[in-house]
C-alpha positions as a printed NumPy array, in Angstrom:
array([[ -99.03 ,  -18.752,    0.459],
       [ -99.101,  -21.545,   -2.12 ],
       [ -97.859,  -19.66 ,   -4.915],
       [ -99.73 ,  -20.236,   -8.021],
       [ -97.457,  -18.588,  -11.632],
       [ -98.625,  -17.561,  -14.462],
       [ -97.541,  -16.7  ,  -17.636],
       [ -98.953,  -13.714,  -19.884],
       [ -98.171,  -14.334,  -23.585],
       [ -99.835,  -11.135,  -24.879],
       [ -97.615,   -9.335,  -27.331],
       [ -99.889,   -5.985,  -26.612],
       [ -98.307,   -4.106,  -23.591],
       [-101.618,   -2.247,  -22.916],
       [-103.399,   -5.59 ,  -22.663],
       [-100.51 ,   -7.301,  -20.786],
       [-100.208,   -4.696,  -18.228],
       [-103.571,   -5.16 ,  -17.604],
       [-103.613,   -8.926,  -17.096],
       [-100.584,   -8.082,  -14.554],
       [-102.042,   -6.055,  -12.885],
       [-105.448,   -8.04 ,  -12.745],
       [-103.742,  -11.328,  -11.32 ],
       [-101.239,   -9.673,   -9.001],
       [-104.24 ,   -8.105,   -7.794],
       [-105.891,  -11.286,   -6.832],
       [-102.1  ,  -12.367,   -5.233],
       [-101.346,  -14.811,   -8.427],
       [ -97.832,  -14.363,   -9.771],
       [ -97.421,  -12.83 ,  -13.079],
       [ -95.009,  -13.187,  -15.58 ],
       [ -95.075,  -11.522,  -19.076],
       [ -93.993,  -12.434,  -22.469],
       [ -94.48 ,  -10.522,  -25.657],
       [ -93.901,  -13.877,  -28.061],
       [ -94.188,  -17.605,  -28.396],
       [ -90.534,  -17.766,  -28.51 ],
       [ -90.125,  -15.712,  -25.219],
       [ -93.124,  -17.862,  -23.398],
       [ -90.969,  -20.912,  -24.352],
       [ -88.011,  -19.471,  -22.895],
       [ -89.599,  -19.3  ,  -19.882],
       [ -91.239,  -22.369,  -19.38 ],
       [ -87.836,  -23.901,  -19.685],
       [ -85.942,  -21.533,  -17.12 ],
       [ -89.224,  -21.894,  -14.488],
       [ -92.449,  -23.738,  -13.857],
       [ -96.002,  -22.293,  -14.538],
       [ -99.15 ,  -23.442,  -13.156],
       [-100.994,  -21.31 ,  -16.486],
       [-100.016,  -19.743,  -19.733],
       [-102.466,  -17.148,  -21.01 ],
       [-102.027,  -18.097,  -24.288],
       [-102.663,  -14.824,  -27.326],
       [-102.891,  -16.647,  -30.819],
       [-101.938,  -13.843,  -33.13 ],
       [ -98.403,  -13.215,  -32.051],
       [ -95.244,  -11.904,  -33.513],
       [ -93.194,  -14.735,  -35.   ],
       [ -94.402,  -18.677,  -33.721],
       [ -98.336,  -18.333,  -33.669],
       [-100.41 ,  -18.958,  -30.489],
       [-100.985,  -22.554,  -32.139],
       [ -98.021,  -23.559,  -32.702],
       [ -96.885,  -22.739,  -29.187],
       [ -99.766,  -24.551,  -27.295],
       [ -98.525,  -27.814,  -29.127],
       [ -95.295,  -27.272,  -27.561],
       [ -96.115,  -26.773,  -24.443],
       [ -98.959,  -29.523,  -24.491],
       [ -95.921,  -31.529,  -25.694],
       [ -93.128,  -30.303,  -23.197],
       [ -95.332,  -29.187,  -20.829],
       [ -98.466,  -31.671,  -20.212],
       [ -99.485,  -30.585,  -16.732],
       [ -99.321,  -26.536,  -17.322],
       [-103.007,  -24.986,  -17.495],
       [-103.377,  -22.928,  -21.033],
       [-106.521,  -20.086,  -21.328],
       [-106.511,  -18.939,  -24.927],
       [-107.119,  -15.638,  -25.041],
       [-108.054,  -14.119,  -28.317],
       [-109.539,  -11.772,  -30.775],
       [-110.751,  -14.697,  -33.012],
       [-114.162,  -15.585,  -31.876],
       [-114.797,  -17.924,  -34.729],
       [-116.211,  -21.069,  -33.371],
       [-113.327,  -22.977,  -35.75 ],
       [-110.466,  -21.4  ,  -33.902],
       [-111.937,  -21.946,  -30.829],
       [-112.548,  -26.226,  -31.398],
       [-109.227,  -26.143,  -32.73 ],
       [-107.416,  -24.806,  -29.847],
       [-109.423,  -26.973,  -27.519],
       [-108.89 ,  -30.256,  -29.39 ],
       [-105.456,  -29.104,  -29.364],
       [-105.126,  -29.042,  -25.485],
       [-106.514,  -25.67 ,  -24.105],
       [-108.331,  -25.932,  -20.817],
       [-110.669,  -22.642,  -22.151],
       [-110.946,  -20.2  ,  -24.809],
       [-112.103,  -16.769,  -23.902],
       [-112.544,  -14.204,  -26.59 ],
       [-111.153,  -10.112,  -26.706],
       [-112.921,   -7.949,  -25.232],
       [-113.182,   -9.923,  -22.377],
       [-114.747,   -9.168,  -18.749],
       [-112.398,   -8.956,  -16.458],
       [-114.336,  -11.006,  -13.858],
       [-115.297,  -13.698,  -16.031],
       [-111.706,  -14.052,  -17.072],
       [-110.809,  -14.456,  -13.272],
       [-113.275,  -17.124,  -13.151],
       [-111.969,  -18.77 ,  -15.847],
       [-108.5  ,  -19.004,  -14.458],
       [-109.579,  -20.136,  -10.238],
       [-111.741,  -22.684,  -12.905],
       [-108.944,  -24.107,  -14.527],
       [-106.556,  -23.768,  -12.081],
       [-109.125,  -25.978,   -9.61 ],
       [-109.591,  -29.074,  -12.467],
       [-106.055,  -29.139,  -12.336],
       [-105.364,  -29.46 ,   -9.026],
       [-103.56 ,  -26.584,   -9.097],
       [-106.191,  -24.423,   -7.748],
       [-104.351,  -21.609,   -5.211],
       [-104.248,  -22.675,   -1.74 ],
       [-103.923,  -19.312,   -0.26 ],
       [-107.401,  -20.14 ,    0.914],
       [-107.682,  -23.193,    2.933],
       [-104.392,  -24.998,    2.728],
       [-102.317,  -22.375,    3.888],
       [-102.742,  -20.26 ,    7.143],
       [-100.275,  -17.257,    7.411],
       [-100.024,  -14.824,    9.978],
       [ -96.79 ,  -11.986,    9.412],
       [ -93.622,  -14.212,    9.121],
       [ -95.451,  -17.396,   10.338],
       [ -96.791,  -19.492,    7.556],
       [ -98.462,  -23.314,    8.135],
       [ -98.692,  -25.502,    5.341],
       [-101.215,  -27.991,    5.477],
       [-101.086,  -29.577,    2.938],
       [ -97.35 ,  -30.769,    3.462],
       [ -97.416,  -30.674,    7.399],
       [ -94.972,  -27.571,    7.061],
       [ -94.724,  -25.058,    9.739],
       [ -92.075,  -22.169,    8.738],
       [ -91.187,  -18.694,   10.366],
       [ -89.319,  -16.484,    8.572],
       [ -88.713,  -19.077,    5.947],
       [ -87.23 ,  -21.25 ,    8.746],
       [ -88.81 ,  -24.495,    9.517],
       [ -90.156,  -24.662,   12.891],
       [ -89.847,  -28.485,   13.872],
       [ -92.959,  -29.555,   15.757],
       [ -94.599,  -32.875,   17.688],
       [ -97.699,  -33.698,   15.995],
       [-100.089,  -32.454,   18.949],
       [ -97.681,  -29.165,   18.943],
       [ -98.615,  -28.724,   14.964],
       [-102.477,  -29.708,   15.366],
       [-102.639,  -26.973,   18.505],
       [-101.026,  -24.363,   15.825],
       [-103.531,  -25.359,   13.169],
       [-106.049,  -25.216,   15.401],
       [-105.424,  -21.376,   16.32 ],
       [-103.918,  -20.576,   13.146],
       [-107.698,  -21.646,   11.201],
       [-109.613,  -18.547,   13.418],
       [-106.916,  -16.532,   14.171],
       [-109.196,  -13.869,   15.632],
       [-111.027,  -16.72 ,   17.649],
       [-110.681,  -17.677,   21.617],
       [-110.219,  -21.194,   21.652],
       [-110.805,  -22.723,   25.567],
       [-108.559,  -25.242,   26.82 ],
       [-111.554,  -27.38 ,   26.496],
       [-111.927,  -26.62 ,   23.42 ],
       [-107.862,  -27.546,   21.993],
       [-107.968,  -30.163,   24.053],
       [-110.806,  -32.07 ,   22.453],
       [-109.967,  -31.411,   19.169],
       [-106.055,  -32.563,   19.879],
       [-106.39 ,  -34.957,   22.102],
       [-110.104,  -36.248,   20.939],
       [-110.46 ,  -37.467,   24.24 ],
       [-113.31 ,  -35.662,   26.654],
       [-111.234,  -32.516,   28.511],
       [-111.059,  -33.594,   32.297],
       [-110.41 ,  -29.872,   33.706],
       [-107.298,  -30.277,   35.778],
       [-104.748,  -31.586,   32.979],
       [-101.712,  -29.38 ,   31.908],
       [-101.365,  -30.728,   28.886],
       [-102.295,  -27.495,   26.838],
       [-100.57 ,  -25.328,   28.952],
       [ -97.388,  -27.169,   28.556],
       [ -97.589,  -27.866,   24.704],
       [ -98.708,  -24.162,   24.197],
       [ -95.584,  -22.941,   26.108],
       [ -92.905,  -25.787,   24.183],
       [ -94.915,  -23.737,   20.579],
       [ -93.685,  -20.666,   22.128],
       [ -90.546,  -21.178,   22.905],
       [ -89.479,  -22.765,   19.444],
       [ -91.067,  -19.821,   17.935],
       [ -89.205,  -17.363,   20.309],
       [ -85.863,  -19.303,   19.549],
       [ -86.316,  -18.034,   15.213],
       [ -88.074,  -14.837,   16.124],
       [ -87.383,  -13.591,   19.695],
       [ -88.847,   -9.747,   18.717],
       [ -92.547,  -11.099,   18.104],
       [ -95.457,  -13.171,   20.113],
       [ -97.492,  -15.114,   18.336],
       [-100.208,  -16.729,   20.641],
       [-101.661,  -14.371,   22.775],
       [-103.205,  -15.532,   26.337],
       [-106.368,  -14.33 ,   26.931],
       [-106.527,  -14.511,   30.81 ],
       [-109.418,  -16.959,   32.23 ],
       [-110.251,  -17.939,   29.125],
       [-107.931,  -19.402,   26.43 ],
       [-105.598,  -18.881,   23.516],
       [-105.728,  -17.155,   20.526],
       [-103.501,  -15.944,   17.767],
       [-102.201,  -12.395,   18.043],
       [-102.842,  -10.521,   15.272]])
């Protein structure tokens, strides 16, 4: 997965823990901070895609934290999460650079939806749905055209990569040689061509060099190939 990292800035430990549980349950990576100063220290050390920012924090108020984030980390999304429900506070934060504003108590489903929308607007949306295919220790990153196995890069030719991408895009589907040839070579399958078998064999050999204990591509005799799930 292309990890989306979210910083939760909330001094109420129960709410902070709730948000951590909620976000990690959606496969986001969540980090807790309990003050504005701690949040800025985290931002100095790590890159975050989004910050959930309470306004009433000990020491540095959330409004000042937002100003600092937008000055030093302008690409980081910020959603204000606050018990302040007056329109002036909302307008002030939104004009100050917040991507959204949620009032407490919040509905968890609404919060998750707003997180997703904010990330998508900032081109930080979690890529796990479409951009990265995973099967056990095998990962294929569409955006970076990168295949890794056990975190080691796998060197594939263009057609080997396209075959693996096709198979991993629907791992439970069986692809015939005809399906694979026409999708990868973009030509009509001639029936006798052994190119698909050769390329599948090459992919298997390259994967086996890194992980000889596991099999990732399965032959479905008389039909074609699929990922072994």
